[in-house]
Backbone as CSV, one residue per row, in Angstrom:
resi,resn,N_x,N_y,N_z,CA_x,CA_y,CA_z,C_x,C_y,C_z
1,MET,-92.681,44.043,112.546,-92.423,42.672,112.234,-93.738,41.920,112.039
2,LEU,-93.706,40.911,111.223,-94.817,39.981,111.081,-94.523,38.808,112.004
3,ILE,-95.472,38.489,112.861,-95.279,37.470,113.880,-96.334,36.386,113.716
4,ALA,-95.932,35.129,113.849,-96.856,33.998,113.710,-97.822,33.962,114.884
5,LEU,-99.100,33.781,114.581,-100.151,33.715,115.597,-100.186,32.371,116.294
6,GLU,-99.988,31.301,115.528,-100.108,29.960,116.094,-99.053,29.034,115.514
7,THR,-98.870,27.918,116.180,-97.924,26.905,115.736,-98.543,26.107,114.591
8,GLY,-97.735,25.800,113.585,-98.232,25.019,112.455,-97.247,25.026,111.308
9,ILE,-97.730,24.623,110.164,-96.929,24.580,108.940,-97.432,25.687,108.021
10,THR,-96.516,26.492,107.516,-96.902,27.605,106.649,-97.533,27.087,105.365
11,SER,-98.480,27.851,104.849,-99.152,27.452,103.609,-98.987,28.545,102.555
12,ALA,-98.916,28.120,101.316,-98.807,29.070,100.208,-100.050,29.945,100.137
13,TYR,-101.201,29.395,100.476,-102.459,30.136,100.469,-102.385,31.322,101.438
14,ALA,-101.900,31.090,102.655,-101.814,32.155,103.654,-100.781,33.200,103.252
15,ILE,-99.634,32.766,102.751,-98.601,33.719,102.333,-99.108,34.574,101.192
16,ASP,-99.835,33.974,100.262,-100.392,34.727,99.137,-101.385,35.781,99.623
17,LYS,-102.234,35.429,100.577,-103.231,36.380,101.083,-102.597,37.490,101.918
18,LEU,-101.424,37.241,102.502,-100.777,38.216,103.370,-99.607,38.946,102.719
19,LYS,-99.363,38.714,101.436,-98.169,39.278,100.809,-98.175,40.805,100.739
20,ASP,-99.343,41.444,100.844,-99.379,42.899,100.849,-98.993,43.488,102.204
21,ARG,-98.868,42.641,103.232,-98.476,43.090,104.578,-96.976,43.298,104.714
22,GLY,-96.185,42.662,103.856,-94.738,42.804,103.946,-94.013,41.678,103.241
23,ILE,-92.730,41.541,103.546,-91.919,40.469,102.961,-91.752,39.365,103.997
24,PHE,-91.614,38.129,103.525,-91.575,36.977,104.419,-90.187,36.369,104.492
25,PHE,-89.898,35.776,105.670,-88.640,35.082,105.904,-88.823,33.572,105.845
26,VAL,-90.036,33.103,105.597,-90.338,31.669,105.568,-90.957,31.298,104.219
27,ASN,-90.756,30.067,103.826,-91.348,29.523,102.604,-92.537,28.643,102.974
28,PRO,-93.412,28.328,102.016,-94.501,27.391,102.304,-93.955,26.021,102.712
29,GLY,-94.624,25.405,103.691,-94.230,24.089,104.149,-93.249,24.085,105.307
30,GLU,-92.850,25.249,105.804,-91.931,25.312,106.938,-92.715,25.295,108.244
31,ASP,-92.119,24.690,109.274,-92.722,24.694,110.605,-92.465,26.044,111.267
32,VAL,-93.503,26.619,111.861,-93.388,27.856,112.626,-94.096,27.663,113.961
33,TYR,-93.802,28.522,114.906,-94.476,28.464,116.193,-94.936,29.855,116.590
34,ALA,-95.881,29.921,117.519,-96.444,31.191,117.962,-95.334,32.063,118.540
35,GLY,-95.270,33.306,118.083,-94.255,34.239,118.553,-93.026,34.308,117.674
36,GLN,-92.947,33.489,116.666,-91.806,33.507,115.758,-91.941,34.662,114.781
37,VAL,-90.843,35.357,114.521,-90.827,36.433,113.531,-90.760,35.778,112.163
38,ILE,-91.779,36.035,111.326,-91.842,35.377,110.021,-91.685,36.345,108.859
39,GLY,-91.579,37.646,109.156,-91.428,38.599,108.077,-91.261,40.012,108.581
40,GLU,-91.021,40.896,107.617,-90.887,42.320,107.920,-92.142,43.034,107.442
41,CYS,-92.734,43.789,108.326,-93.999,44.473,108.053,-93.750,45.793,107.336
42,THR,-94.735,46.228,106.571,-94.648,47.511,105.908,-94.943,48.661,106.863
43,ARG,-95.518,48.360,108.019,-95.829,49.359,109.044,-94.792,49.299,110.157
44,PRO,-94.678,50.363,110.950,-93.644,50.375,111.987,-93.924,49.460,113.184
45,ASP,-95.177,49.056,113.406,-95.494,48.227,114.565,-95.581,46.748,114.184
46,ASP,-95.665,45.894,115.201,-95.762,44.448,114.974,-97.184,44.059,114.592
47,ILE,-97.308,43.111,113.659,-98.601,42.571,113.264,-98.551,41.051,113.445
48,VAL,-99.525,40.526,114.160,-99.618,39.078,114.372,-100.535,38.506,113.290
49,VAL,-100.041,37.539,112.521,-100.794,36.974,111.401,-100.859,35.452,111.509
50,ASN,-101.900,34.886,110.903,-102.067,33.431,110.869,-101.463,32.908,109.569
51,ILE,-100.222,32.499,109.645,-99.488,32.035,108.469,-99.779,30.572,108.152
52,ALA,-100.453,29.873,109.072,-100.762,28.454,108.872,-102.184,28.248,108.364
53,LYS,-102.868,29.309,107.965,-104.247,29.206,107.487,-104.273,28.462,106.151
54,THR,-105.215,27.542,106.027,-105.346,26.789,104.785,-106.677,27.102,104.126
55,LYS,-106.763,26.813,102.850,-107.993,27.043,102.111,-109.014,25.977,102.477
56,LYS,-110.237,26.413,102.702,-111.306,25.469,103.014,-111.708,24.733,101.747
57,LEU,-111.730,23.432,101.823,-112.059,22.618,100.662,-113.505,22.143,100.752
58,THR,-114.198,22.214,99.629,-115.569,21.710,99.563,-115.667,20.757,98.384
59,ASN,-116.754,20.035,98.315,-116.919,19.122,97.189,-117.628,19.797,96.012
60,MET,-117.935,21.071,96.139,-118.559,21.834,95.052,-117.486,22.602,94.303
61,ARG,-117.627,22.678,93.011,-116.676,23.445,92.213,-117.045,24.911,92.227
62,ALA,-116.044,25.733,92.262,-116.283,27.177,92.214,-116.551,27.586,90.777
63,SER,-117.251,28.700,90.610,-117.559,29.163,89.259,-116.308,29.649,88.540
64,SER,-115.327,30.091,89.312,-114.062,30.502,88.696,-112.957,29.564,89.183
65,ALA,-112.011,29.332,88.324,-110.910,28.431,88.672,-110.000,29.105,89.695
66,ASP,-109.308,28.295,90.489,-108.360,28.841,91.457,-107.233,29.546,90.719
67,ASP,-106.833,30.683,91.275,-105.725,31.423,90.685,-104.419,30.707,90.987
68,LYS,-103.508,30.792,90.050,-102.191,30.214,90.267,-101.438,31.138,91.217
69,ILE,-100.906,30.563,92.282,-100.219,31.359,93.292,-98.765,31.551,92.887
70,ILE,-98.348,32.810,92.827,-96.963,33.146,92.528,-96.429,33.926,93.728
71,LEU,-95.444,33.358,94.393,-94.889,33.964,95.592,-93.468,34.438,95.357
72,ALA,-93.124,35.532,96.025,-91.740,35.995,96.010,-90.921,35.061,96.900
73,PRO,-89.673,34.818,96.568,-88.865,33.938,97.414,-88.648,34.549,98.797
74,ALA,-88.541,33.695,99.793,-88.339,34.158,101.164,-86.948,34.757,101.320
75,VAL,-86.853,35.763,102.168,-85.569,36.392,102.465,-84.863,35.544,103.518
76,LYS,-83.643,35.165,103.244,-82.851,34.370,104.186,-81.631,35.188,104.595
77,PHE,-81.397,35.251,105.913,-80.291,36.020,106.460,-79.155,35.106,106.873
78,SER,-77.941,35.645,106.845,-76.809,34.938,107.442,-76.858,35.189,108.949
79,LEU,-76.008,34.537,109.695,-75.979,34.702,111.145,-75.688,36.151,111.525
80,GLU,-74.721,36.765,110.875,-74.358,38.142,111.171,-75.490,39.108,110.817
81,GLU,-76.126,38.890,109.676,-77.243,39.755,109.269,-78.415,39.624,110.234
82,SER,-78.680,38.416,110.702,-79.767,38.202,111.654,-79.485,38.887,112.976
83,MET,-78.256,38.825,113.436,-77.895,39.467,114.698,-78.044,40.982,114.618
84,GLU,-77.753,41.555,113.461,-77.926,42.996,113.278,-79.396,43.371,113.113
85,TYR,-80.197,42.472,112.595,-81.586,42.764,112.250,-82.530,42.722,113.442
86,ILE,-82.287,41.850,114.413,-83.238,41.661,115.510,-83.360,42.921,116.354
87,ALA,-84.565,43.112,116.918,-84.852,44.261,117.775,-84.535,43.922,119.231
88,ASP,-84.748,44.894,120.118,-84.449,44.697,121.536,-85.345,43.655,122.194
89,ASP,-86.541,43.454,121.662,-87.477,42.499,122.268,-87.488,41.156,121.544
90,GLU,-86.397,40.822,120.871,-86.323,39.586,120.091,-85.045,38.805,120.403
91,TYR,-85.132,37.504,120.185,-83.995,36.600,120.302,-83.690,36.016,118.939
92,LEU,-82.470,35.552,118.783,-82.083,34.777,117.609,-81.861,33.352,118.095
93,GLU,-82.618,32.421,117.543,-82.569,31.021,117.945,-81.792,30.251,116.881
94,VAL,-80.662,29.686,117.273,-79.812,28.965,116.328,-79.746,27.501,116.756
95,THR,-80.153,26.615,115.851,-80.097,25.178,116.075,-79.311,24.561,114.923
96,PRO,-78.947,23.285,115.015,-78.220,22.658,113.901,-79.001,22.660,112.583
97,LYS,-80.341,22.639,112.658,-81.138,22.571,111.433,-81.687,23.910,110.961
98,SER,-81.794,24.895,111.846,-82.405,26.160,111.433,-81.898,27.327,112.263
99,MET,-82.214,28.516,111.762,-81.910,29.758,112.453,-83.170,30.613,112.357
100,ARG,-83.754,30.931,113.517,-85.027,31.644,113.523,-84.970,32.835,114.465
101,MET,-85.705,33.871,114.094,-85.880,35.024,114.963,-87.213,34.849,115.674
102,ARG,-87.276,35.240,116.955,-88.500,35.094,117.723,-88.593,36.215,118.747
103,LYS,-89.785,36.430,119.227,-90.001,37.399,120.285,-89.547,36.785,121.603
104,ILE,-89.087,37.604,122.539,-88.680,37.090,123.848,-89.892,36.507,124.553
105,ILE,-91.006,37.247,124.544,-92.257,36.764,125.123,-93.097,36.236,123.967
106,LEU,-93.306,34.924,123.923,-93.985,34.301,122.788,-95.484,34.575,122.758
107,ASP,-96.145,34.625,123.912,-97.593,34.821,123.972,-97.943,36.271,123.652
108,GLU,-98.878,36.461,122.717,-99.245,37.802,122.258,-99.829,38.665,123.375
109,VAL,-100.706,38.097,124.188,-101.353,38.857,125.265,-100.325,39.292,126.301
110,LYS,-99.451,38.380,126.706,-98.412,38.722,127.682,-97.456,39.768,127.130
111,ARG,-97.184,39.709,125.829,-96.310,40.680,125.186,-96.917,42.073,125.247
112,LYS,-98.223,42.179,124.986,-98.899,43.473,125.038,-98.937,44.022,126.459
113,VAL,-99.190,43.142,127.441,-99.248,43.569,128.846,-97.878,44.086,129.284
114,SER,-96.823,43.387,128.942,-95.485,43.823,129.345,-95.081,45.115,128.632
115,LYS,-95.547,45.298,127.413,-95.254,46.543,126.686,-95.957,47.724,127.335
116,LYS,-97.216,47.526,127.767,-97.946,48.583,128.473,-97.305,48.903,129.816
117,ALA,-96.861,47.854,130.528,-96.228,48.050,131.825,-94.906,48.802,131.683
118,ALA,-94.201,48.579,130.597,-92.923,49.248,130.380,-93.098,50.720,130.065
119,THR,-94.235,51.081,129.447,-94.459,52.495,129.101,-94.977,53.302,130.285
120,LEU,-95.497,52.638,131.326,-96.011,53.367,132.502,-94.942,53.826,133.413
């Protein structure tokens, strides 16, 4: 799974830079929080990514123009599909405005410690 590193608003710049890591469940401009599942990874393990990263702006022009960002649409699940999709270490959070998948333990360090403790 692709997991959000920090709380913030997703940016098209970050999604474009991370699109080779997998497919995303969020669109640019959506609010996310640390520990939220934001996509499916191409690898079998979890990857924590900074989806709220923005492009640094300067007052100098670059020698090449900015590339036009073309993003694949986000994958949206129904309630039943989300319930089937989540893993054993994840919750499905349903509110009147949104439906999000998240890790049970939101903090990355605590998640790794508990995973190591479970394997011992």
